[in-house]
N, C-alpha and C positions, 0 to 999 in steps of 0.2 A: 504494500500500500504506500503510495507516495503522499508526502505532506504538501498541502496547498500553501504556497508561500504568500505572505502578505504583500511582497513586492514582485509578484509574478507577471505584472503587466508588461507588455513589450515596450510601453512608453517610458518605463522607469529603467534607465540604463545605468549600470554601475552602482546599484544600491545593495549589492551583496554584503558589503561591509556593515551597513546599517542593520541588516537582518542578523548578522553575527553578533553585533553589539547588543541587540535586543535579546537574543538568546542568552548571552552572557549575563545581562542584567537580571533576567528572570531566574537564573540559577544561583544568585547570591543568597546566602543564608539569611533568614529573617528572624533571628531569635530575639531581637530587640535589645541586646546588650552589646555595647553600651548605648544608652539613649543619645539621640542627636537632634539638632535643629539645622535647617537650611534656610537662610534669610536672603532675600533680594535686597541689595544695598543701593542707595541712591548713587547715581553716576557722579564721579569726581571731576571737577574742573570743566564741566560742560561736555564731558565725553559721552558718546552714545553707546559705549561698550557696556555690556552687562557685567555687574559685579555681584558675586555671591559670597556668603560667609557660612562655612560649615562649623558648627560648634558641637563638640562631643564631650559628654560628661565622663571624665576619667579620674575620679577621686581615688586617691591612694597610689596613683602612678606618678613617677617623676619623668622628667624629660628623657632621661637615660633609658627608661623602661618602654618608651614609645618609639616606633619607627614609622615614618611617613615616606612612601615611595610613589612614583608615577611610572607605570610600565604599560606600554601598549594601550594607550588611551584609557587607563584605569588608575584611579587614585586609591591606594591601599594604605590603611592605617592599622598597624599591629601593636598590641601591647602585651608585655609579659612581665609579671612581677616575680621577683626572686623569693624563694622560700627561705625563711630565717630559721635554721635548725637549732639555733642557740636558745630560742624561747621555749618555755614550758607553759602551755596554755591550760587554764582551768576550763575555759569555754572558748570556742573559736567560732564566731558568727560571721566574721569577715574573711572570706576566702581569698587567697592569692590566686586570682583568676587571670587567664589570658583571653585576648579577644583579637578578632580580625574583622574589620569593616571595610567594604570597598564601594566605590562609586564609579560608574562608567562616565567618561568625559566625552562630550561632543567635539567635533572638529573645531579647532580654534580656541578651545578652552585651555587656559594655562593656570597652573597652580602657583600662587604667590608665596607669601610667607606663612609660617605656622608658629603659633605661640601658645604657651601653657601658663594659665594664671588661675589660681583659686580652684583647681580641680577641673577646669574647663580647657580643652584643647580647641583652639580656633585656627581654621585654615581658610585663607583667602583664595578665591578662584575668580578669574575674570576671563571674558571673551574679548579677543582682539578682533575688531571689525575689519574684515578684508576690504580692500579697495574694490569698488564696483567697476569692472572693466567690460567694455563692449568691443568686441573684436570682429572685424569683417573677414570672412573666409573667401579667398579668391577661388573662382571656378576655372579650372583648366578646360579649354576647348580642345578635345582630342580629335576633332574631325579634320 
């Protein structure tokens, strides 16, 4: 049985990558940890480019425990806390937990700076607006 593609129209040329990105986004785990917000920020200095801010609640993690990478149009945030074997707990309700959260980036989206403050990791993402070009294609007369 063949799968009917969302982009199977013959008028949509070269959208295979978009379909792969949608497949990848649908396969990301949705366990809800850690919680996050995505905000649309006002444009800076009259710029028309889109500005986004991702805020992730990472209480208990230090900057050394968190890794932020961009690979193949995907923003990946990983956190890993180290176990402290020197402590003798009477009760342990706060687990040293690891996480991985990923976001698929559209073409033209660039990840800016990341900062950690008061248990919140903030990552700036912006879209650089490409120049709008109109190009005339010359037709060769082969007669």
